[in-house]
RODO-2510 file (C-alpha; in nm, 4 decimals, decimal comma):
residues 564
     n   res          X          Y          Z
     1     x     2,3757   -24,0047     1,7567
     2     x     2,5432   -24,1853     1,4649
     3     x     2,7690   -24,0877     1,1772
     4     x     2,5964   -24,2914     0,9046
     5     x     2,7054   -24,0914     0,5978
     6     x     2,9700   -24,2276     0,3624
     7     x     3,3091   -24,1221     0,5046
     8     x     3,4802   -24,0390     0,1740
     9     x     3,2612   -23,9164    -0,1168
    10     x     3,5717   -23,8836    -0,3325
    11     x     3,6108   -24,2628    -0,3320
    12     x     3,2606   -24,4089    -0,3270
    13     x     3,1627   -24,7699    -0,3956
    14     x     2,7992   -24,8787    -0,3816
    15     x     2,8991   -25,1995    -0,2031
    16     x     2,9747   -25,0668     0,1446
    17     x     2,8405   -25,1140     0,4995
    18     x     2,8820   -24,8618     0,7813
    19     x     2,9951   -25,0246     1,1087
    20     x     2,9490   -24,7215     1,3315
    21     x     2,7257   -24,7702     1,6325
    22     x     2,7465   -24,9610     1,9574
    23     x     3,0553   -25,1753     2,0133
    24     x     3,1784   -25,3631     2,3202
    25     x     3,4647   -25,1848     2,4950
    26     x     3,7371   -25,2641     2,7483
    27     x     4,0282   -25,0741     2,9051
    28     x     4,3790   -25,2204     2,8943
    29     x     4,5829   -24,9897     3,1173
    30     x     4,8767   -25,2330     3,1342
    31     x     4,8793   -25,3067     2,7601
    32     x     4,8772   -25,6762     2,8454
    33     x     4,5687   -25,7735     2,6476
    34     x     4,7543   -25,9358     2,3607
    35     x     4,9390   -26,1646     2,6010
    36     x     4,6109   -26,2398     2,7784
    37     x     4,4494   -26,3071     2,4384
    38     x     4,1685   -26,0616     2,4996
    39     x     4,0806   -26,0932     2,1299
    40     x     3,9571   -26,4493     2,2007
    41     x     3,6859   -26,3283     2,4385
    42     x     3,3222   -26,3422     2,3346
    43     x     3,2574   -25,9823     2,4357
    44     x     3,3348   -25,7014     2,6828
    45     x     3,1254   -25,5567     2,9643
    46     x     3,1349   -25,1908     2,8632
    47     x     2,9651   -25,0320     2,5607
    48     x     3,0944   -24,7477     2,3420
    49     x     2,9412   -24,5531     2,0552
    50     x     3,1810   -24,5615     1,7591
    51     x     3,3272   -24,3449     1,6053
    52     x     3,3495   -24,1256     1,9163
    53     x     3,6657   -24,1592     2,1272
    54     x     3,6300   -24,2886     2,4861
    55     x     3,7298   -23,9472     2,6249
    56     x     3,4217   -23,7900     2,4674
    57     x     3,0748   -23,7524     2,6120
    58     x     2,9169   -23,8843     2,2929
    59     x     3,1009   -24,2148     2,3257
    60     x     2,9144   -24,3010     2,6448
    61     x     3,2456   -24,3631     2,8263
    62     x     3,3822   -24,0100     2,8922
    63     x     3,6985   -24,1278     3,0672
    64     x     3,9486   -23,8412     3,0668
    65     x     4,2599   -23,9996     3,2198
    66     x     4,5325   -24,1685     3,0190
    67     x     4,4396   -24,4951     2,8467
    68     x     4,7503   -24,6752     2,7265
    69     x     4,5433   -24,9451     2,5618
    70     x     4,1772   -24,9986     2,4659
    71     x     3,9826   -25,2839     2,3064
    72     x     3,6733   -25,2830     2,0847
    73     x     3,4542   -25,5687     1,9657
    74     x     3,1350   -25,6153     1,7626
    75     x     2,9620   -25,8719     1,5420
    76     x     2,8714   -25,8220     1,1777
    77     x     2,7427   -26,0150     0,8801
    78     x     2,8158   -25,9749     0,5129
    79     x     2,5516   -25,9778     0,2364
    80     x     2,5023   -26,3001     0,0395
    81     x     2,6141   -26,1305    -0,2812
    82     x     2,9561   -26,0641    -0,1258
    83     x     3,0198   -26,4299    -0,0489
    84     x     3,2407   -26,6579    -0,2567
    85     x     3,3483   -26,3823    -0,4970
    86     x     3,5844   -26,0883    -0,4818
    87     x     3,7321   -25,9361    -0,1682
    88     x     3,6057   -25,7782     0,1509
    89     x     3,7979   -25,4952     0,3135
    90     x     3,7489   -25,3392     0,6562
    91     x     3,8285   -24,9682     0,6462
    92     x     3,9184   -24,7387     0,9348
    93     x     3,9027   -24,3609     0,8969
    94     x     4,1474   -24,3130     1,1851
    95     x     4,2540   -24,4973     1,5011
    96     x     4,4873   -24,3302     1,7505
    97     x     4,7570   -24,4542     1,7617
    98     x     4,8869   -24,8088     1,6974
    99     x     4,6140   -25,0481     1,5974
   100     x     4,5760   -25,4264     1,5543
   101     x     4,2684   -25,5811     1,3940
   102     x     4,1397   -25,9339     1,4611
   103     x     3,8671   -26,1113     1,2650
   104     x     3,7085   -26,4158     1,4255
   105     x     3,9909   -26,4262     1,6826
   106     x     4,2701   -26,4232     1,4229
   107     x     4,5050   -26,1396     1,3385
   108     x     4,4053   -25,9548     1,0216
   109     x     4,6379   -25,6561     1,0082
   110     x     4,7858   -25,3565     1,1869
   111     x     4,8564   -24,9870     1,1372
   112     x     5,0576   -24,7155     1,3113
   113     x     4,9502   -24,3505     1,2925
   114     x     4,6610   -24,1848     1,4689
   115     x     4,5409   -23,9543     1,1893
   116     x     4,5349   -24,1481     0,8618
   117     x     4,3032   -24,4025     0,7046
   118     x     4,3846   -24,7676     0,6418
   119     x     4,2158   -25,0879     0,5330
   120     x     4,2565   -25,4580     0,6052
   121     x     4,1752   -25,7405     0,3643
   122     x     3,9576   -25,9751     0,5720
   123     x     3,8345   -26,2008     0,2904
   124     x     4,0074   -26,5222     0,3982
   125     x     3,9091   -26,4818     0,7645
   126     x     3,5344   -26,4544     0,7085
   127     x     3,2957   -26,7336     0,7986
   128     x     2,9322   -26,8156     0,7342
   129     x     2,6804   -26,6181     0,9366
   130     x     2,8073   -26,4093     1,2244
   131     x     3,1590   -26,2657     1,2159
   132     x     3,3400   -26,0809     1,4931
   133     x     3,5870   -25,7947     1,4657
   134     x     3,8121   -25,7048     1,7590
   135     x     4,0285   -25,3916     1,7523
   136     x     4,3138   -25,3075     1,9869
   137     x     4,4565   -24,9559     2,0027
   138     x     4,7661   -24,8549     2,1967
   139     x     4,8260   -24,4842     2,2622
   140     x     5,1128   -24,3186     2,4463
   141     x     5,1595   -23,9515     2,3599
   142     x     5,3999   -23,8904     2,6484
   143     x     5,6944   -24,0888     2,5111
   144     x     5,7852   -23,8481     2,2281
   145     x     5,7530   -24,1284     1,9732
   146     x     5,4250   -24,0308     1,8090
   147     x     5,2595   -23,7207     1,6712
   148     x     4,9823   -23,6026     1,9012
   149     x     4,8940   -23,2588     1,7697
   150     x     4,7151   -23,0519     2,0342
   151     x     4,6326   -23,3471     2,2633
   152     x     4,7417   -23,2865     2,6225
   153     x     5,0396   -23,4884     2,7436
   154     x     4,9606   -23,4073     3,1074
   155     x     4,6396   -23,4966     3,2889
   156     x     4,4748   -23,1570     3,2611
   157     x     4,4227   -22,9597     2,9442
   158     x     4,6514   -22,6599     2,9610
   159     x     4,8020   -22,3929     2,7403
   160     x     4,7613   -22,4909     2,3756
   161     x     4,6824   -22,8561     2,4518
   162     x     4,3340   -22,9991     2,4964
   163     x     4,1493   -23,3219     2,5781
   164     x     4,3100   -23,6332     2,4288
   165     x     4,1681   -23,8755     2,1739
   166     x     4,2373   -24,2477     2,2080
   167     x     4,1399   -24,5320     1,9776
   168     x     3,8762   -24,5199     1,7033
   169     x     3,7658   -24,1659     1,6181
   170     x     3,6506   -24,1890     1,2572
   171     x     3,4085   -24,4143     1,0706
   172     x     3,4633   -24,7889     1,0368
   173     x     3,3166   -24,9501     0,7254
   174     x     3,3204   -25,2607     0,5056
   175     x     3,3722   -25,2611     0,1292
   176     x     3,3347   -25,5342    -0,1298
   177     x     3,5451   -25,5350    -0,4490
   178     x     3,6090   -25,7717    -0,7385
   179     x     3,9399   -25,9591    -0,7341
   180     x     4,0749   -25,6955    -0,9741
   181     x     4,0001   -25,3511    -0,8363
   182     x     4,1025   -24,9868    -0,8226
   183     x     4,3442   -24,9160    -0,5398
   184     x     4,3618   -24,5366    -0,5694
   185     x     4,3984   -24,2597    -0,8265
   186     x     4,5384   -23,9112    -0,8727
   187     x     4,3685   -23,6362    -1,0727
   188     x     4,5658   -23,3611    -1,2484
   189     x     4,3169   -23,0958    -1,3660
   190     x     4,4469   -22,8580    -1,6314
   191     x     4,2359   -22,5422    -1,6415
   192     x     4,4473   -22,3754    -1,9121
   193     x     4,3908   -22,6573    -2,1610
   194     x     4,0517   -22,7705    -2,0207
   195     x     4,1473   -23,1303    -1,9648
   196     x     4,1877   -23,3872    -1,6904
   197     x     4,4968   -23,6055    -1,6704
   198     x     4,4946   -23,8971    -1,4290
   199     x     4,6943   -24,1820    -1,2824
   200     x     4,5019   -24,4889    -1,1666
   201     x     4,6673   -24,7550    -0,9515
   202     x     4,5014   -25,0932    -0,9942
   203     x     4,5253   -25,4370    -0,8433
   204     x     4,5262   -25,6723    -1,1411
   205     x     4,4793   -25,6115    -1,5118
   206     x     4,1784   -25,5136    -1,7167
   207     x     3,9993   -25,2412    -1,9058
   208     x     3,9684   -24,8998    -1,7394
   209     x     3,6949   -24,6560    -1,8336
   210     x     3,6932   -24,3012    -1,6979
   211     x     3,3996   -24,0697    -1,7702
   212     x     3,3333   -23,7142    -1,6510
   213     x     3,0215   -23,5004    -1,6299
   214     x     2,9124   -23,1618    -1,4981
   215     x     2,5694   -23,1252    -1,3362
   216     x     2,4606   -23,4440    -1,5096
   217     x     2,5855   -23,3527    -1,8582
   218     x     2,8672   -23,5706    -2,0014
   219     x     3,1898   -23,3778    -2,0566
   220     x     3,4283   -23,6483    -2,1800
   221     x     3,5475   -24,0066    -2,1372
   222     x     3,8253   -24,2441    -2,2299
   223     x     3,8876   -24,6174    -2,2219
   224     x     4,2255   -24,7822    -2,1683
   225     x     4,3689   -25,1257    -2,0961
   226     x     4,6461   -25,1938    -1,8506
   227     x     4,7581   -25,3129    -1,5099
   228     x     4,9337   -25,1708    -1,2077
   229     x     4,9532   -24,8021    -1,3024
   230     x     4,7423   -24,6634    -1,5873
   231     x     4,7865   -24,3080    -1,7188
   232     x     4,5367   -24,1199    -1,9327
   233     x     4,3668   -23,7892    -2,0041
   234     x     4,0279   -23,6526    -2,1039
   235     x     3,9657   -23,3347    -2,3016
   236     x     3,6668   -23,1655    -2,1375
   237     x     3,3996   -23,0238    -2,3680
   238     x     3,2897   -22,7698    -2,1055
   239     x     3,4996   -22,5454    -1,8829
   240     x     3,3793   -22,4752    -1,5284
   241     x     3,6468   -22,3357    -1,2981
   242     x     3,6700   -22,4221    -0,9298
   243     x     3,7088   -22,0855    -0,7549
   244     x     3,6989   -21,9394    -0,4048
   245     x     3,3343   -21,9356    -0,2992
   246     x     3,2289   -22,1351    -0,6079
   247     x     3,3084   -22,5026    -0,5681
   248     x     3,2126   -22,6121    -0,9182
   249     x     3,2782   -22,9858    -0,9212
   250     x     3,2883   -23,2307    -1,2094
   251     x     3,1656   -23,5835    -1,1347
   252     x     3,3867   -23,8763    -1,2324
   253     x     3,3078   -24,2458    -1,2709
   254     x     3,5931   -24,4950    -1,2922
   255     x     3,5224   -24,8570    -1,3827
   256     x     3,7824   -25,1324    -1,3883
   257     x     3,6313   -25,4679    -1,4659
   258     x     3,3464   -25,4986    -1,2177
   259     x     3,4818   -25,2331    -0,9814
   260     x     3,3041   -24,8970    -1,0082
   261     x     3,4173   -24,5853    -0,8192
   262     x     3,2337   -24,2542    -0,8129
   263     x     3,4442   -23,9459    -0,7485
   264     x     3,4819   -23,5799    -0,8466
   265     x     3,7395   -23,3120    -0,9179
   266     x     3,7690   -22,9359    -0,9383
   267     x     3,9158   -22,7705    -1,2467
   268     x     4,1722   -22,5371    -1,0974
   269     x     4,5436   -22,4826    -1,0543
   270     x     4,7432   -22,3077    -0,7839
   271     x     5,0924   -22,1615    -0,7847
   272     x     5,3078   -21,8936    -0,6284
   273     x     5,4388   -21,6212    -0,8588
   274     x     5,6583   -21,3534    -0,7092
   275     x     5,4770   -21,2382    -0,3956
   276     x     5,1363   -21,3591    -0,5136
   277     x     4,9248   -21,6685    -0,4621
   278     x     4,7538   -21,7439    -0,7925
   279     x     4,4371   -21,9469    -0,8312
   280     x     4,3653   -22,0149    -1,1987
   281     x     4,6141   -21,7396    -1,2817
   282     x     4,4406   -21,4785    -1,0664
   283     x     4,5855   -21,3240    -0,7507
   284     x     4,3712   -21,4287    -0,4535
   285     x     4,4311   -21,3061    -0,0981
   286     x     4,4100   -21,5923     0,1513
   287     x     4,1795   -21,4761     0,4313
   288     x     4,2369   -21,7733     0,6567
   289     x     4,1352   -21,8629     1,0091
   290     x     4,2907   -22,1217     1,2394
   291     x     4,0564   -22,4219     1,2701
   292     x     4,1702   -22,6954     1,5084
   293     x     3,8842   -22,9396     1,4601
   294     x     3,7718   -22,9850     1,8216
   295     x     3,4140   -23,0325     1,9462
   296     x     3,2845   -23,0068     2,3056
   297     x     3,1042   -23,3421     2,3049
   298     x     3,2960   -23,5289     2,0344
   299     x     3,6546   -23,3992     2,0916
   300     x     3,8226   -23,4873     1,7578
   301     x     3,4986   -23,6131     1,5997
   302     x     3,2172   -23,3883     1,4801
   303     x     2,8814   -23,4973     1,6268
   304     x     2,7230   -23,4946     1,2805
   305     x     2,7870   -23,4192     0,9163
   306     x     2,5920   -23,0965     0,9662
   307     x     2,8471   -22,9862     1,2257
   308     x     3,1249   -23,0172     0,9670
   309     x     2,9332   -22,7929     0,7295
   310     x     2,8486   -22,5512     1,0108
   311     x     3,2137   -22,4834     1,0953
   312     x     3,2859   -22,3880     0,7350
   313     x     2,9771   -22,1668     0,7253
   314     x     3,0754   -21,9941     1,0505
   315     x     3,4077   -21,9066     0,8923
   316     x     3,2439   -21,7799     0,5735
   317     x     3,0008   -21,5731     0,7803
   318     x     3,3005   -21,4007     0,9393
   319     x     3,4471   -21,3090     0,6003
   320     x     3,7174   -21,5754     0,5787
   321     x     3,7670   -21,7721     0,2573
   322     x     3,9617   -22,0607     0,4051
   323     x     4,1505   -22,2083     0,6988
   324     x     4,4664   -22,3617     0,8276
   325     x     4,3499   -22,7064     0,9376
   326     x     4,5774   -22,6872     1,2340
   327     x     4,7818   -22,9680     1,3969
   328     x     4,5358   -23,2323     1,2782
   329     x     4,4626   -23,4321     0,9632
   330     x     4,0939   -23,3595     0,9119
   331     x     3,8526   -23,6286     0,7999
   332     x     3,7808   -23,6583     0,4240
   333     x     3,4150   -23,5721     0,4797
   334     x     3,5145   -23,2245     0,6014
   335     x     3,7340   -23,1745     0,2954
   336     x     3,4430   -23,2832     0,0756
   337     x     3,2351   -22,9943     0,2086
   338     x     3,5293   -22,7567     0,1581
   339     x     3,5461   -22,8766    -0,2022
   340     x     3,1744   -22,8154    -0,2537
   341     x     3,1789   -22,4676    -0,1003
   342     x     3,4957   -22,3374    -0,2657
   343     x     3,6713   -22,3066     0,0710
   344     x     4,0542   -22,3067     0,0550
   345     x     4,2543   -22,4920     0,3211
   346     x     4,6082   -22,5894     0,4136
   347     x     4,6657   -22,9581     0,4857
   348     x     4,8814   -22,9974     0,7961
   349     x     5,0443   -23,2703     1,0018
   350     x     5,0000   -23,2831     1,3835
   351     x     5,3751   -23,2845     1,4479
   352     x     5,3619   -23,1706     1,8108
   353     x     5,4568   -23,4410     2,0582
   354     x     5,7436   -23,5917     1,8611
   355     x     6,0957   -23,5763     2,0030
   356     x     6,2754   -23,4127     1,7114
   357     x     6,6159   -23,4652     1,8683
   358     x     6,5781   -23,8375     1,7898
   359     x     6,6365   -23,9044     1,4171
   360     x     6,4621   -24,2418     1,4430
   361     x     6,1310   -24,0558     1,4733
   362     x     6,1609   -23,9443     1,1116
   363     x     6,0200   -24,2817     1,0046
   364     x     5,6978   -24,2199     1,1980
   365     x     5,6532   -23,8789     1,0344
   366     x     5,7223   -23,9980     0,6813
   367     x     5,4928   -24,2983     0,7021
   368     x     5,1901   -24,1094     0,8322
   369     x     5,2458   -23,7866     0,6392
   370     x     5,2873   -23,9767     0,3120
   371     x     4,9559   -24,1515     0,3784
   372     x     4,7883   -23,8157     0,4452
   373     x     4,9180   -23,6510     0,1269
   374     x     4,8195   -23,9506    -0,0868
   375     x     4,4746   -23,9750     0,0713
   376     x     4,3916   -23,6060     0,0262
   377     x     4,5756   -23,5365    -0,3000
   378     x     4,2605   -23,4957    -0,5108
   379     x     4,0808   -23,2370    -0,2963
   380     x     4,0692   -22,9044    -0,4874
   381     x     4,0163   -22,7188    -0,1591
   382     x     4,3683   -22,8089    -0,0417
   383     x     4,5937   -22,5388    -0,1827
   384     x     4,9122   -22,6184     0,0114
   385     x     5,0865   -22,8581     0,2497
   386     x     5,2495   -22,7856     0,5842
   387     x     5,4090   -23,0904     0,7516
   388     x     5,5495   -22,9066     1,0548
   389     x     5,4341   -22,6256     1,2831
   390     x     5,6598   -22,4244     1,5151
   391     x     5,9548   -22,6597     1,5418
   392     x     6,1154   -22,5110     1,8489
   393     x     6,4436   -22,6384     1,9876
   394     x     6,3644   -22,9633     2,1674
   395     x     6,5256   -23,0247     2,5067
   396     x     6,7778   -22,7550     2,4246
   397     x     6,8825   -22,9254     2,1008
   398     x     6,8645   -22,8192     1,7393
   399     x     6,9727   -23,1281     1,5435
   400     x     6,6865   -23,1856     1,3083
   401     x     6,7129   -22,9390     1,0203
   402     x     6,7899   -23,2389     0,7913
   403     x     6,4663   -23,4033     0,9075
   404     x     6,2572   -23,1009     0,8119
   405     x     6,4265   -23,0635     0,4731
   406     x     6,3808   -23,4379     0,4089
   407     x     6,0062   -23,4175     0,4770
   408     x     5,9801   -23,1066     0,2584
   409     x     6,1499   -23,2770    -0,0372
   410     x     5,9421   -23,5936    -0,0009
   411     x     5,6257   -23,3811     0,0117
   412     x     5,7285   -23,2150    -0,3138
   413     x     5,8046   -23,5528    -0,4710
   414     x     5,4533   -23,6671    -0,3787
   415     x     5,2877   -23,3483    -0,5041
   416     x     5,4491   -23,0946    -0,7362
   417     x     5,1169   -22,9158    -0,7922
   418     x     5,0987   -22,7348    -0,4570
   419     x     5,3336   -22,5156    -0,2519
   420     x     5,4801   -22,6578     0,0674
   421     x     5,5726   -22,4725     0,3869
   422     x     5,8421   -22,6718     0,5612
   423     x     5,7559   -22,5584     0,9137
   424     x     5,5004   -22,2884     0,9835
   425     x     5,6355   -21,9976     1,1846
   426     x     5,9794   -22,1326     1,2691
   427     x     6,2472   -22,2369     1,1950
   428     x     6,2487   -22,2503     0,8153
   429     x     6,5104   -22,4631     0,6402
   430     x     6,3855   -22,5043     0,2818
   431     x     6,0407   -22,3749     0,1940
   432     x     5,8234   -22,2430    -0,0898
   433     x     5,6741   -21,9783     0,1398
   434     x     5,8182   -21,7793     0,4273
   435     x     5,5566   -21,7370     0,6982
   436     x     5,5723   -21,6009     1,0516
   437     x     5,3590   -21,6117     1,3643
   438     x     5,3221   -21,2719     1,5254
   439     x     5,0977   -21,2094     1,8260
   440     x     5,1837   -20,8442     1,8842
   441     x     4,8596   -20,6842     2,0095
   442     x     4,9352   -20,3170     1,9430
   443     x     4,8358   -20,2443     1,5793
   444     x     5,0970   -19,9673     1,5435
   445     x     5,3824   -20,1855     1,6688
   446     x     5,2475   -20,4749     1,4618
   447     x     5,2624   -20,2614     1,1462
   448     x     5,6223   -20,1605     1,2223
   449     x     5,7277   -20,5265     1,2027
   450     x     5,6617   -20,5347     0,8273
   451     x     5,7914   -20,1972     0,7144
   452     x     6,0864   -20,2452     0,4792
   453     x     6,0576   -20,6234     0,4968
   454     x     6,2104   -20,6640     0,1501
   455     x     6,5104   -20,4599     0,2618
   456     x     6,5978   -20,7135     0,5293
   457     x     6,4256   -20,5170     0,8058
   458     x     6,1512   -20,7672     0,8911
   459     x     6,0982   -20,7723     1,2685
   460     x     5,9812   -21,1052     1,4082
   461     x     6,0289   -21,3169     1,7161
   462     x     6,2622   -21,5660     1,5476
   463     x     6,4707   -21,3047     1,3680
   464     x     6,7954   -21,4246     1,5242
   465     x     6,7387   -21,7733     1,3863
   466     x     6,5954   -21,7112     1,0401
   467     x     6,6080   -21,4367     0,7804
   468     x     6,3527   -21,3438     0,5178
   469     x     6,5280   -21,2976     0,1851
   470     x     6,2281   -21,2380    -0,0393
   471     x     5,9601   -21,4452    -0,2053
   472     x     5,6012   -21,5312    -0,1024
   473     x     5,5239   -21,4155     0,2506
   474     x     5,2311   -21,4153     0,4916
   475     x     5,1511   -21,4015     0,8616
   476     x     5,0075   -21,7454     0,9260
   477     x     4,9152   -21,6770     1,2898
   478     x     4,8200   -21,3425     1,4421
   479     x     4,5613   -21,1900     1,6728
   480     x     4,4469   -21,4497     1,9235
   481     x     4,2744   -21,1662     2,1077
   482     x     4,1355   -21,2842     2,4397
   483     x     3,7644   -21,2223     2,4896
   484     x     3,5789   -21,3699     2,7861
   485     x     3,2270   -21,4032     2,6505
   486     x     3,0468   -21,5865     2,9310
   487     x     3,2811   -21,5645     3,2326
   488     x     3,4728   -21,8720     3,1199
   489     x     3,8162   -21,8900     3,2777
   490     x     4,0906   -21,9124     3,0224
   491     x     4,3549   -21,7286     2,8287
   492     x     4,4294   -21,5509     2,5027
   493     x     4,7218   -21,3514     2,3680
   494     x     4,8073   -21,0192     2,5282
   495     x     4,5811   -20,8234     2,7598
   496     x     4,2087   -20,8632     2,6988
   497     x     4,0185   -20,5626     2,5606
   498     x     3,7814   -20,4046     2,8118
   499     x     3,4942   -20,3480     2,5693
   500     x     3,3595   -20,4887     2,2446
   501     x     3,4498   -20,1593     2,0778
   502     x     3,8100   -20,1941     2,1932
   503     x     3,8210   -20,5524     2,0600
   504     x     3,6894   -20,4451     1,7187
   505     x     3,9342   -20,1539     1,7021
   506     x     4,2266   -20,3861     1,7764
   507     x     4,1033   -20,6524     1,5347
   508     x     4,0563   -20,3950     1,2588
   509     x     4,3980   -20,2388     1,3159
   510     x     4,5857   -20,5703     1,3093
   511     x     4,3987   -20,7007     1,0067
   512     x     4,4263   -20,3777     0,8060
   513     x     4,8029   -20,3923     0,8474
   514     x     4,8107   -20,7215     0,6581
   515     x     4,5481   -20,6339     0,3980
   516     x     4,7259   -20,3085     0,3135
   517     x     5,0713   -20,4608     0,2723
   518     x     5,1400   -20,5108    -0,1034
   519     x     5,3925   -20,7861    -0,0256
   520     x     5,1482   -20,9975     0,1794
   521     x     4,9449   -21,2683    -0,0006
   522     x     4,7375   -21,3742     0,3005
   523     x     4,6795   -21,3963     0,6731
   524     x     4,5535   -21,6492     0,9233
   525     x     4,3730   -21,5278     1,2342
   526     x     4,3861   -21,7230     1,5598
   527     x     4,1186   -21,8587     1,5863
   528     x     3,7670   -21,9531     1,4741
   529     x     3,6279   -22,0724     1,8090
   530     x     3,7355   -22,1152     2,1702
   531     x     3,8668   -22,4554     2,2756
   532     x     3,8412   -22,5465     2,6427
   533     x     4,0746   -22,3087     2,8329
   534     x     4,1767   -22,1144     2,5207
   535     x     3,9280   -21,8285     2,4799
   536     x     4,0655   -21,6384     2,1830
   537     x     3,8054   -21,7485     1,9297
   538     x     3,5561   -21,5362     1,7398
   539     x     3,2962   -21,7920     1,8479
   540     x     3,2611   -21,9796     2,1766
   541     x     3,3432   -22,3505     2,1965
   542     x     2,9706   -22,4143     2,1458
   543     x     2,9908   -22,2018     1,8274
   544     x     2,7981   -21,9020     1,9624
   545     x     2,9112   -21,5737     1,7975
   546     x     3,0934   -21,3455     2,0413
   547     x     3,0570   -21,0411     1,8173
   548     x     2,8462   -20,9046     1,5370
   549     x     2,9851   -21,1171     1,2521
   550     x     2,8737   -20,8599     0,9956
   551     x     3,1347   -20,6239     1,1431
   552     x     3,4068   -20,8919     1,1406
   553     x     3,3115   -20,9862     0,7860
   554     x     3,3352   -20,6250     0,6716
   555     x     3,6889   -20,6007     0,8125
   556     x     3,8091   -20,9291     0,6633
   557     x     3,6534   -20,9124     0,3199
   558     x     3,7651   -20,5782     0,1787
   559     x     4,0082   -20,5901    -0,1097
   560     x     4,3731   -20,6512    -0,0265
   561     x     4,6577   -20,4534    -0,1802
   562     x     4,8051   -20,7578    -0,3565
   563     x     4,4795   -20,8759    -0,5158
   564     x     4,3963   -20,8339    -0,8854
***
């Protein structure tokens, strides 16, 4: 099984080569390989299927214990037309955690951060005929120095933590560019004035042409000269709004000298106004579900592109219109399908695992989170950012409010077009939205928590540490109702219902409370599918429905009190 599709349709060059497939593989439990010059070997004894992590069944390794260091190696050749002109980059979708790349036994570059993409310019290290790439990844999620998300920091999966991911877990690919090329770009759609503003970051100087179309029909273009950073705008001759359930996408072609990029955008804007979330000026209730991006055989990596689409469709079938992409930076290919389907999502950072009592760890957060926001900025499906989740006191200390506020302000400096939740659930310091996590299982008691909330009477588990003083509000985690579908041992929140009817009654009661509250702009149910020992999903880990999804859809999809 291979992942041969292009990893990022929002930044597509024709001149690319997918390097997924069989690689040589070697463990480095003592992290001594650099000293031993492992990168000078001619190959390793084991084989692994990239991009699947060595913990996964699909990788062919399926080693579940801790791996402090791992090595990869494979040969490749470049096309004749790439030789002696332009540049060749090796791209990595994600490598967990700290990575060093060698080309033909020489260091080519490095990257720290297990969730974000990076590239290495390998032009000067290439040779005629066969070339060899060697990749070293070091991963230690027990030291409190790196974000791990929901990866277990003990041997066994337990509680809210699941099987780890080490090393390469997203696509590896080559790209060829001219010497002057497009580095990245930001789109600023304006649905009120039917135009697209943009910022293009280039390497070198030249003439930039940007053209847009909708379903093959040209809708506008412009041509500019410049270098470094080029700003421009296009007035669109047709207006097609990107909406929930209708992912109407404009195609974009950017050419800079000989470099040609194909991309797309959605014409939409989002903002908070009073208690409401507005999409294109219309109040839309966010019917979200918690999606953690785990797969039984691939762990962090979907077995196929179809599996990415399937998870979105499962959510839509249950009456949700979006998701919190929880404690993980999802791959761009998933976001592409969200864009196409009109599926709204929150972009999050996998902050769990970091020791927040140590201010020096702020650098690790800022570096990786900044990369994530920049990489995913242009996805219309992303309607908000959330860099932290449940920042509990760490080792009895609460010294990091300045860290959370710093990350919030930097997020806003990177993107003023979307709201930002500083830390989902608790403890808020400075935020555009006040959200809570509430796993009360009794619908009547649950409803009591939100009576008189604008009079300072909100009841929630962190009430002694934070106070709601008005503004946009939603319950970003609730439910988590345990349901043992096939005698799987595991846990959920509260006592498990005894019958399907009891489950549905509880689900309906909890959800109606949020839909009927005129001060609530959304909810997020925990969760879409079971994951290992956590059996509170609406689907099993293998994505089998536990209930009649028509009933769940009917509950979720009725009109909310706050909606237009």
